All heavy atoms as TSV, in Angstrom:
chain	resi	resn	atom	element	x	y	z
A	1	MET	N	N	0.843	-1.164	0.000
A	1	MET	CA	C	0.000	0.000	0.000
A	1	MET	C	C	0.899	1.241	0.000
A	1	MET	O	O	1.880	1.310	0.724
A	1	MET	CB	C	-0.889	-0.008	1.243
A	1	MET	CG	C	-1.721	1.218	1.342
A	1	MET	SD	S	-2.962	1.366	2.659
A	1	MET	CE	C	-2.647	0.155	3.825
A	2	THR	N	N	0.540	2.218	-0.816
A	2	THR	CA	C	1.307	3.463	-0.867
A	2	THR	C	C	0.439	4.612	-0.402
A	2	THR	O	O	-0.783	4.589	-0.551
A	2	THR	CB	C	1.811	3.747	-2.290
A	2	THR	OG1	O	0.690	3.851	-3.153
A	2	THR	CG2	C	2.756	2.664	-2.772
A	3	PHE	N	N	1.071	5.611	0.156
A	3	PHE	CA	C	0.377	6.791	0.656
A	3	PHE	C	C	0.977	8.015	-0.012
A	3	PHE	O	O	2.199	8.125	-0.129
A	3	PHE	CB	C	0.528	6.892	2.180
A	3	PHE	CG	C	-0.109	8.122	2.748
A	3	PHE	CD1	C	-1.483	8.194	2.889
A	3	PHE	CD2	C	0.651	9.205	3.122
A	3	PHE	CE1	C	-2.081	9.327	3.410
A	3	PHE	CE2	C	0.064	10.344	3.643
A	3	PHE	CZ	C	-1.310	10.404	3.789
A	4	SER	N	N	0.113	8.917	-0.445
A	4	SER	CA	C	0.583	10.122	-1.109
A	4	SER	C	C	-0.245	11.312	-0.648
A	4	SER	O	O	-1.453	11.198	-0.449
A	4	SER	CB	C	0.449	9.960	-2.619
A	4	SER	OG	O	0.789	11.163	-3.267
A	5	LEU	N	N	0.402	12.443	-0.484
A	5	LEU	CA	C	-0.303	13.663	-0.118
A	5	LEU	C	C	-0.896	14.368	-1.327
A	5	LEU	O	O	-1.708	15.260	-1.189
A	5	LEU	CB	C	0.634	14.624	0.617
A	5	LEU	CG	C	1.124	14.168	1.979
A	5	LEU	CD1	C	2.128	15.170	2.535
A	5	LEU	CD2	C	-0.033	14.000	2.939
A	6	HIS	N	N	-0.480	13.956	-2.504
A	6	HIS	CA	C	-0.946	14.593	-3.728
A	6	HIS	C	C	-1.806	13.606	-4.514
A	6	HIS	O	O	-1.469	12.438	-4.633
A	6	HIS	CB	C	0.243	15.041	-4.580
A	6	HIS	CG	C	1.164	15.966	-3.850
A	6	HIS	ND1	N	0.835	17.274	-3.589
A	6	HIS	CD2	C	2.379	15.774	-3.296
A	6	HIS	CE1	C	1.818	17.836	-2.923
A	6	HIS	NE2	N	2.775	16.948	-2.725
A	7	PRO	N	N	-2.908	14.092	-5.098
A	7	PRO	CA	C	-3.725	13.187	-5.898
A	7	PRO	C	C	-2.999	12.771	-7.167
A	7	PRO	O	O	-2.131	13.501	-7.660
A	7	PRO	CB	C	-4.964	14.019	-6.231
A	7	PRO	CG	C	-4.530	15.426	-6.095
A	7	PRO	CD	C	-3.436	15.440	-5.068
A	8	PRO	N	N	-3.332	11.606	-7.708
A	8	PRO	CA	C	-2.693	11.188	-8.961
A	8	PRO	C	C	-3.057	12.144	-10.100
A	8	PRO	O	O	-4.078	12.828	-10.069
A	8	PRO	CB	C	-3.255	9.790	-9.210
A	8	PRO	CG	C	-4.362	9.604	-8.269
A	8	PRO	CD	C	-4.264	10.647	-7.208
A	9	GLN	N	N	-2.237	12.193	-11.103
A	9	GLN	CA	C	-2.433	13.087	-12.243
A	9	GLN	C	C	-3.793	12.859	-12.907
A	9	GLN	O	O	-4.452	13.795	-13.323
A	9	GLN	CB	C	-1.304	12.887	-13.266
A	9	GLN	CG	C	-1.330	13.853	-14.419
A	9	GLN	CD	C	-0.989	15.278	-14.007
A	9	GLN	OE1	O	-0.404	15.510	-12.966
A	9	GLN	NE2	N	-1.353	16.221	-14.835
A	10	GLU	N	N	-4.240	11.593	-12.971
A	10	GLU	CA	C	-5.530	11.302	-13.609
A	10	GLU	C	C	-6.679	11.963	-12.858
A	10	GLU	O	O	-7.650	12.423	-13.447
A	10	GLU	CB	C	-5.799	9.796	-13.664
A	10	GLU	CG	C	-4.747	8.996	-14.392
A	10	GLU	CD	C	-3.578	8.615	-13.505
A	10	GLU	OE1	O	-3.768	8.358	-12.305
A	10	GLU	OE2	O	-2.448	8.589	-14.017
A	11	ALA	N	N	-6.595	12.027	-11.540
A	11	ALA	CA	C	-7.661	12.627	-10.735
A	11	ALA	C	C	-7.721	14.134	-10.947
A	11	ALA	O	O	-8.807	14.721	-10.995
A	11	ALA	CB	C	-7.455	12.305	-9.263
A	12	GLU	N	N	-6.583	14.777	-11.068
A	12	GLU	CA	C	-6.571	16.218	-11.279
A	12	GLU	C	C	-7.200	16.591	-12.610
A	12	GLU	O	O	-7.859	17.605	-12.736
A	12	GLU	CB	C	-5.139	16.752	-11.200
A	12	GLU	CG	C	-4.563	16.718	-9.800
A	12	GLU	CD	C	-3.154	17.266	-9.753
A	12	GLU	OE1	O	-2.678	17.792	-10.782
A	12	GLU	OE2	O	-2.540	17.176	-8.692
A	13	GLN	N	N	-7.009	15.791	-13.628
A	13	GLN	CA	C	-7.560	16.081	-14.942
A	13	GLN	C	C	-9.044	15.756	-15.019
A	13	GLN	O	O	-9.744	16.255	-15.886
A	13	GLN	CB	C	-6.806	15.314	-16.006
A	13	GLN	CG	C	-5.366	15.755	-16.131
A	13	GLN	CD	C	-4.565	14.874	-17.064
A	13	GLN	OE1	O	-5.027	13.834	-17.507
A	13	GLN	NE2	N	-3.353	15.283	-17.363
A	14	ALA	N	N	-9.565	14.917	-14.115
A	14	ALA	CA	C	-10.955	14.505	-14.165
A	14	ALA	C	C	-11.896	15.527	-13.543
A	14	ALA	O	O	-13.093	15.476	-13.771
A	14	ALA	CB	C	-11.129	13.160	-13.455
A	15	VAL	N	N	-11.375	16.464	-12.770
A	15	VAL	CA	C	-12.199	17.438	-12.064
A	15	VAL	C	C	-12.293	18.717	-12.886
A	15	VAL	O	O	-11.282	19.269	-13.302
A	15	VAL	CB	C	-11.595	17.742	-10.672
A	15	VAL	CG1	C	-12.395	18.823	-9.974
A	15	VAL	CG2	C	-11.538	16.489	-9.839
A	16	GLU	N	N	-13.519	19.164	-13.108
A	16	GLU	CA	C	-13.717	20.438	-13.782
A	16	GLU	C	C	-13.802	21.528	-12.734
A	16	GLU	O	O	-14.571	21.417	-11.791
A	16	GLU	CB	C	-15.013	20.425	-14.590
A	16	GLU	CG	C	-14.976	19.532	-15.797
A	16	GLU	CD	C	-16.243	19.675	-16.607
A	16	GLU	OE1	O	-16.670	20.820	-16.858
A	16	GLU	OE2	O	-16.806	18.650	-16.969
A	17	ILE	N	N	-13.002	22.565	-12.874
A	17	ILE	CA	C	-13.025	23.667	-11.927
A	17	ILE	C	C	-13.682	24.858	-12.602
A	17	ILE	O	O	-13.223	25.332	-13.648
A	17	ILE	CB	C	-11.599	24.016	-11.465
A	17	ILE	CG1	C	-10.985	22.823	-10.751
A	17	ILE	CG2	C	-11.620	25.243	-10.570
A	17	ILE	CD1	C	-9.546	23.009	-10.364
A	18	HIS	N	N	-14.766	25.321	-12.017
A	18	HIS	CA	C	-15.486	26.484	-12.528
A	18	HIS	C	C	-15.344	27.619	-11.528
A	18	HIS	O	O	-15.295	27.384	-10.322
A	18	HIS	CB	C	-16.969	26.163	-12.719
A	18	HIS	CG	C	-17.219	25.003	-13.624
A	18	HIS	ND1	N	-17.043	25.073	-14.986
A	18	HIS	CD2	C	-17.622	23.740	-13.371
A	18	HIS	CE1	C	-17.329	23.905	-15.524
A	18	HIS	NE2	N	-17.677	23.078	-14.563
A	19	ARG	N	N	-15.312	28.833	-12.025
A	19	ARG	CA	C	-15.212	30.006	-11.166
A	19	ARG	C	C	-16.279	31.015	-11.560
A	19	ARG	O	O	-16.742	31.031	-12.705
A	19	ARG	CB	C	-13.832	30.635	-11.297
A	19	ARG	CG	C	-12.720	29.757	-10.754
A	19	ARG	CD	C	-11.362	30.434	-10.874
A	19	ARG	NE	N	-10.336	29.643	-10.218
A	19	ARG	CZ	C	-9.660	28.662	-10.792
A	19	ARG	NH1	N	-9.931	28.328	-12.041
A	19	ARG	NH2	N	-8.739	28.011	-10.130
A	20	ALA	N	N	-16.657	31.844	-10.610
A	20	ALA	CA	C	-17.629	32.901	-10.899
A	20	ALA	C	C	-17.088	33.772	-12.027
A	20	ALA	O	O	-15.912	34.133	-12.034
A	20	ALA	CB	C	-17.889	33.732	-9.654
A	21	GLY	N	N	-17.938	34.072	-12.986
A	21	GLY	CA	C	-17.538	34.883	-14.131
A	21	GLY	C	C	-17.123	34.078	-15.340
A	21	GLY	O	O	-17.013	34.618	-16.434
A	22	ASP	N	N	-16.893	32.771	-15.160
A	22	ASP	CA	C	-16.576	31.910	-16.302
A	22	ASP	C	C	-17.811	31.729	-17.163
A	22	ASP	O	O	-18.933	31.752	-16.657
A	22	ASP	CB	C	-16.106	30.530	-15.830
A	22	ASP	CG	C	-14.712	30.529	-15.247
A	22	ASP	OD1	O	-14.016	31.561	-15.359
A	22	ASP	OD2	O	-14.321	29.492	-14.673
A	23	PRO	N	N	-17.643	31.513	-18.465
A	23	PRO	CA	C	-18.810	31.215	-19.306
A	23	PRO	C	C	-19.447	29.897	-18.873
A	23	PRO	O	O	-18.769	28.976	-18.429
A	23	PRO	CB	C	-18.230	31.086	-20.711
A	23	PRO	CG	C	-16.835	31.554	-20.649
A	23	PRO	CD	C	-16.409	31.560	-19.230
A	24	CYS	N	N	-20.744	29.816	-18.994
A	24	CYS	CA	C	-21.466	28.593	-18.634
A	24	CYS	C	C	-21.008	27.454	-19.543
A	24	CYS	O	O	-21.032	27.587	-20.770
A	24	CYS	CB	C	-22.964	28.801	-18.776
A	24	CYS	SG	S	-23.926	27.291	-18.495
A	25	PRO	N	N	-20.591	26.309	-18.957
A	25	PRO	CA	C	-20.151	25.194	-19.786
A	25	PRO	C	C	-21.311	24.484	-20.492
A	25	PRO	O	O	-21.091	23.717	-21.419
A	25	PRO	CB	C	-19.462	24.256	-18.794
A	25	PRO	CG	C	-20.073	24.578	-17.487
A	25	PRO	CD	C	-20.421	26.025	-17.536
A	26	ASN	N	N	-22.536	24.770	-20.077
A	26	ASN	CA	C	-23.702	24.113	-20.669
A	26	ASN	C	C	-24.244	24.902	-21.868
A	26	ASN	O	O	-24.356	24.365	-22.958
A	26	ASN	CB	C	-24.783	23.922	-19.613
A	26	ASN	CG	C	-25.898	23.026	-20.075
A	26	ASN	OD1	O	-25.653	22.014	-20.712
A	26	ASN	ND2	N	-27.120	23.412	-19.771
A	27	CYS	N	N	-24.576	26.170	-21.657
A	27	CYS	CA	C	-25.178	26.954	-22.743
A	27	CYS	C	C	-24.188	27.896	-23.423
A	27	CYS	O	O	-24.353	28.236	-24.586
A	27	CYS	CB	C	-26.374	27.747	-22.228
A	27	CYS	SG	S	-25.959	29.136	-21.140
A	28	GLY	N	N	-23.160	28.360	-22.684
A	28	GLY	CA	C	-22.160	29.242	-23.259
A	28	GLY	C	C	-22.592	30.683	-23.426
A	28	GLY	O	O	-21.819	31.516	-23.898
A	29	PHE	N	N	-23.825	31.029	-23.036
A	29	PHE	CA	C	-24.325	32.387	-23.227
A	29	PHE	C	C	-24.084	33.289	-22.020
A	29	PHE	O	O	-23.765	34.450	-22.171
A	29	PHE	CB	C	-25.825	32.381	-23.544
A	29	PHE	CG	C	-26.132	31.757	-24.865
A	29	PHE	CD1	C	-26.814	30.559	-24.936
A	29	PHE	CD2	C	-25.744	32.360	-26.051
A	29	PHE	CE1	C	-27.089	29.965	-26.159
A	29	PHE	CE2	C	-26.023	31.774	-27.278
A	29	PHE	CZ	C	-26.693	30.574	-27.324
A	30	ALA	N	N	-24.273	32.766	-20.823
A	30	ALA	CA	C	-24.190	33.579	-19.605
A	30	ALA	C	C	-22.897	33.290	-18.854
A	30	ALA	O	O	-22.180	32.342	-19.148
A	30	ALA	CB	C	-25.386	33.289	-18.707
A	31	ARG	N	N	-22.636	34.102	-17.870
A	31	ARG	CA	C	-21.503	33.909	-16.963
A	31	ARG	C	C	-22.013	33.265	-15.680
A	31	ARG	O	O	-23.113	33.563	-15.223
A	31	ARG	CB	C	-20.852	35.252	-16.624
A	31	ARG	CG	C	-20.321	35.995	-17.823
A	31	ARG	CD	C	-19.032	35.403	-18.256
A	31	ARG	NE	N	-18.520	36.102	-19.445
A	31	ARG	CZ	C	-17.431	35.761	-20.035
A	31	ARG	NH1	N	-16.711	34.763	-19.593
A	31	ARG	NH2	N	-17.014	36.401	-21.089
A	32	LEU	N	N	-21.216	32.372	-15.104
A	32	LEU	CA	C	-21.606	31.700	-13.871
A	32	LEU	C	C	-21.609	32.696	-12.715
A	32	LEU	O	O	-20.757	33.566	-12.622
A	32	LEU	CB	C	-20.647	30.550	-13.558
A	32	LEU	CG	C	-20.651	29.409	-14.563
A	32	LEU	CD1	C	-19.574	28.386	-14.184
A	32	LEU	CD2	C	-22.003	28.737	-14.638
A	33	GLU	N	N	-22.610	32.553	-11.838
A	33	GLU	CA	C	-22.770	33.416	-10.670
A	33	GLU	C	C	-22.975	32.546	-9.442
A	33	GLU	O	O	-23.398	31.398	-9.546
A	33	GLU	CB	C	-24.013	34.299	-10.824
A	33	GLU	CG	C	-24.005	35.182	-12.033
A	33	GLU	CD	C	-25.335	35.924	-12.199
A	33	GLU	OE1	O	-26.296	35.635	-11.451
A	33	GLU	OE2	O	-25.407	36.782	-13.083
A	34	TYR	N	N	-22.693	33.120	-8.256
A	34	TYR	CA	C	-22.948	32.404	-7.011
A	34	TYR	C	C	-24.407	32.561	-6.614
A	34	TYR	O	O	-24.991	33.620	-6.785
A	34	TYR	CB	C	-22.075	32.940	-5.874
A	34	TYR	CG	C	-20.651	32.456	-5.932
A	34	TYR	CD1	C	-19.617	33.324	-6.237
A	34	TYR	CD2	C	-20.336	31.130	-5.677
A	34	TYR	CE1	C	-18.309	32.881	-6.286
A	34	TYR	CE2	C	-19.027	30.680	-5.727
A	34	TYR	CZ	C	-18.024	31.562	-6.032
A	34	TYR	OH	O	-16.734	31.116	-6.081
A	35	ASP	N	N	-24.991	31.473	-6.077
A	35	ASP	CA	C	-26.328	31.573	-5.492
A	35	ASP	C	C	-26.170	31.832	-3.996
A	35	ASP	O	O	-25.069	32.079	-3.518
A	35	ASP	CB	C	-27.159	30.310	-5.776
A	35	ASP	CG	C	-26.585	29.053	-5.154
A	35	ASP	OD1	O	-25.617	29.130	-4.370
A	35	ASP	OD2	O	-27.108	27.967	-5.459
A	36	GLY	N	N	-27.217	31.765	-3.236
A	36	GLY	CA	C	-27.176	32.039	-1.807
A	36	GLY	C	C	-26.448	30.997	-0.990
A	36	GLY	O	O	-26.188	31.198	0.194
A	37	TYR	N	N	-26.108	29.861	-1.605
A	37	TYR	CA	C	-25.415	28.776	-0.902
A	37	TYR	C	C	-23.986	28.591	-1.409
A	37	TYR	O	O	-23.377	27.564	-1.197
A	37	TYR	CB	C	-26.185	27.466	-1.064
A	37	TYR	CG	C	-27.555	27.515	-0.439
A	37	TYR	CD1	C	-28.685	27.660	-1.230
A	37	TYR	CD2	C	-27.703	27.437	0.933
A	37	TYR	CE1	C	-29.940	27.715	-0.661
A	37	TYR	CE2	C	-28.943	27.493	1.508
A	37	TYR	CZ	C	-30.066	27.637	0.726
A	37	TYR	OH	O	-31.305	27.700	1.286
A	38	PHE	N	N	-23.446	29.584	-2.103
A	38	PHE	CA	C	-22.094	29.553	-2.653
A	38	PHE	C	C	-21.888	28.446	-3.679
A	38	PHE	O	O	-20.788	27.935	-3.837
A	38	PHE	CB	C	-21.033	29.471	-1.551
A	38	PHE	CG	C	-21.035	30.687	-0.669
A	38	PHE	CD1	C	-21.529	30.622	0.607
A	38	PHE	CD2	C	-20.558	31.889	-1.146
A	38	PHE	CE1	C	-21.551	31.745	1.423
A	38	PHE	CE2	C	-20.578	33.016	-0.349
A	38	PHE	CZ	C	-21.073	32.938	0.939
A	39	ASN	N	N	-22.944	28.072	-4.376
A	39	ASN	CA	C	-22.849	27.178	-5.524
A	39	ASN	C	C	-22.891	28.056	-6.768
A	39	ASN	O	O	-23.608	29.055	-6.804
A	39	ASN	CB	C	-24.011	26.191	-5.575
A	39	ASN	CG	C	-24.015	25.266	-4.393
A	39	ASN	OD1	O	-22.996	24.733	-4.009
A	39	ASN	ND2	N	-25.178	25.074	-3.806
A	40	LEU	N	N	-22.142	27.680	-7.787
A	40	LEU	CA	C	-22.195	28.426	-9.030
A	40	LEU	C	C	-23.396	27.973	-9.846
A	40	LEU	O	O	-23.720	26.795	-9.886
A	40	LEU	CB	C	-20.907	28.207	-9.825
A	40	LEU	CG	C	-19.664	28.838	-9.214
A	40	LEU	CD1	C	-18.429	28.361	-9.954
A	40	LEU	CD2	C	-19.750	30.343	-9.248
A	41	HIS	N	N	-24.054	28.921	-10.477
A	41	HIS	CA	C	-25.191	28.571	-11.328
A	41	HIS	C	C	-25.249	29.520	-12.515
A	41	HIS	O	O	-24.682	30.609	-12.495
A	41	HIS	CB	C	-26.504	28.613	-10.544
A	41	HIS	CG	C	-27.032	30.000	-10.330
A	41	HIS	ND1	N	-26.510	30.875	-9.411
A	41	HIS	CD2	C	-28.028	30.663	-10.957
A	41	HIS	CE1	C	-27.175	32.011	-9.456
A	41	HIS	NE2	N	-28.091	31.917	-10.391
A	42	CYS	N	N	-25.934	29.062	-13.553
A	42	CYS	CA	C	-26.151	29.866	-14.755
A	42	CYS	C	C	-27.547	30.474	-14.673
A	42	CYS	O	O	-28.529	29.744	-14.533
A	42	CYS	CB	C	-26.028	28.990	-15.999
A	42	CYS	SG	S	-26.417	29.887	-17.529
A	43	PRO	N	N	-27.663	31.791	-14.773
A	43	PRO	CA	C	-28.984	32.419	-14.695
A	43	PRO	C	C	-29.865	32.170	-15.917
A	43	PRO	O	O	-31.077	32.362	-15.857
A	43	PRO	CB	C	-28.666	33.900	-14.544
A	43	PRO	CG	C	-27.302	34.073	-15.109
A	43	PRO	CD	C	-26.590	32.773	-14.881
A	44	ILE	N	N	-29.296	31.694	-17.018
A	44	ILE	CA	C	-30.087	31.456	-18.228
A	44	ILE	C	C	-30.585	30.014	-18.304
A	44	ILE	O	O	-31.778	29.763	-18.411
A	44	ILE	CB	C	-29.289	31.826	-19.488
A	44	ILE	CG1	C	-29.075	33.333	-19.531
A	44	ILE	CG2	C	-30.002	31.346	-20.752
A	44	ILE	CD1	C	-28.307	33.829	-20.730
A	45	CYS	N	N	-29.682	29.039	-18.247
A	45	CYS	CA	C	-30.094	27.643	-18.458
A	45	CYS	C	C	-30.275	26.861	-17.151
A	45	CYS	O	O	-30.806	25.757	-17.164
A	45	CYS	CB	C	-29.102	26.908	-19.358
A	45	CYS	SG	S	-27.518	26.537	-18.587
A	46	GLY	N	N	-29.803	27.409	-16.007
A	46	GLY	CA	C	-29.985	26.726	-14.734
A	46	GLY	C	C	-28.894	25.736	-14.375
A	46	GLY	O	O	-29.009	25.043	-13.370
A	47	PHE	N	N	-27.819	25.641	-15.155
A	47	PHE	CA	C	-26.707	24.754	-14.849
A	47	PHE	C	C	-26.195	25.076	-13.449
A	47	PHE	O	O	-26.078	26.230	-13.063
A	47	PHE	CB	C	-25.587	24.963	-15.873
A	47	PHE	CG	C	-24.324	24.217	-15.555
A	47	PHE	CD1	C	-24.197	22.864	-15.866
A	47	PHE	CD2	C	-23.255	24.860	-14.943
A	47	PHE	CE1	C	-23.023	22.177	-15.582
A	47	PHE	CE2	C	-22.086	24.175	-14.656
A	47	PHE	CZ	C	-21.973	22.831	-14.976
A	48	ARG	N	N	-25.900	24.024	-12.638
A	48	ARG	CA	C	-25.400	24.206	-11.268
A	48	ARG	C	C	-24.159	23.370	-11.038
A	48	ARG	O	O	-24.020	22.285	-11.580
A	48	ARG	CB	C	-26.448	23.822	-10.244
A	48	ARG	CG	C	-27.594	24.745	-10.177
A	48	ARG	CD	C	-28.413	24.543	-8.924
A	48	ARG	NE	N	-29.456	25.532	-8.859
A	48	ARG	CZ	C	-29.316	26.749	-8.362
A	48	ARG	NH1	N	-28.165	27.110	-7.866
A	48	ARG	NH2	N	-30.297	27.601	-8.354
A	49	THR	N	N	-23.275	23.877	-10.173
A	49	THR	CA	C	-22.092	23.127	-9.758
A	49	THR	C	C	-22.088	23.048	-8.242
A	49	THR	O	O	-22.796	23.781	-7.569
A	49	THR	CB	C	-20.794	23.821	-10.194
A	49	THR	OG1	O	-20.687	25.074	-9.530
A	49	THR	CG2	C	-20.736	24.000	-11.685
A	50	GLY	N	N	-21.278	22.148	-7.706
A	50	GLY	CA	C	-21.076	22.094	-6.274
A	50	GLY	C	C	-22.158	21.318	-5.549
A	50	GLY	O	O	-23.052	20.726	-6.131
A	51	ALA	N	N	-22.054	21.365	-4.221
A	51	ALA	CA	C	-23.021	20.683	-3.357
A	51	ALA	C	C	-24.339	21.436	-3.384
A	51	ALA	O	O	-24.418	22.570	-3.837
A	51	ALA	CB	C	-22.478	20.617	-1.942
A	52	ARG	N	N	-25.358	20.824	-2.853
A	52	ARG	CA	C	-26.676	21.442	-2.836
A	52	ARG	C	C	-26.993	22.118	-1.508
A	52	ARG	O	O	-28.115	22.265	-1.118
A	52	ARG	CB	C	-27.755	20.388	-3.121
A	52	ARG	CG	C	-27.619	19.769	-4.495
A	52	ARG	CD	C	-27.982	20.795	-5.554
A	52	ARG	NE	N	-28.046	20.181	-6.863
A	52	ARG	CZ	C	-27.250	20.509	-7.855
A	52	ARG	NH1	N	-26.318	21.387	-7.684
A	52	ARG	NH2	N	-27.382	19.934	-9.010
A	53	GLY	N	N	-25.976	22.557	-0.792
A	53	GLY	CA	C	-26.208	23.233	0.486
A	53	GLY	C	C	-24.935	23.901	0.960
A	53	GLY	O	O	-23.913	23.860	0.313
A	54	ALA	N	N	-25.035	24.530	2.118
A	54	ALA	CA	C	-23.882	25.234	2.668
A	54	ALA	C	C	-23.464	24.594	3.977
A	54	ALA	O	O	-24.261	23.962	4.652
A	54	ALA	CB	C	-24.225	26.698	2.888
A	55	CYS	N	N	-22.225	24.768	4.325
A	55	CYS	CA	C	-21.732	24.276	5.616
A	55	CYS	C	C	-22.222	25.203	6.717
A	55	CYS	O	O	-22.280	26.418	6.539
A	55	CYS	CB	C	-20.209	24.238	5.624
A	55	CYS	SG	S	-19.520	23.082	4.447
A	56	ALA	N	N	-22.542	24.635	7.831
A	56	ALA	CA	C	-23.015	25.455	8.953
A	56	ALA	C	C	-22.013	25.450	10.070
A	56	ALA	O	O	-21.187	24.635	10.209
A	56	ALA	CB	C	-24.342	24.927	9.456
């Protein structure tokens, strides 16, 4: 068994990272915005990223 503090290269490439202001990856028309739970969403098509709630 091996232990590593860094994820394997394949895992890093498998995760899509979206940021506020990025174009929507679904429709491409709007920019992603934060909702009230700090999830990114598209105001035009409704695309959402992240968990469905906030940490308390």
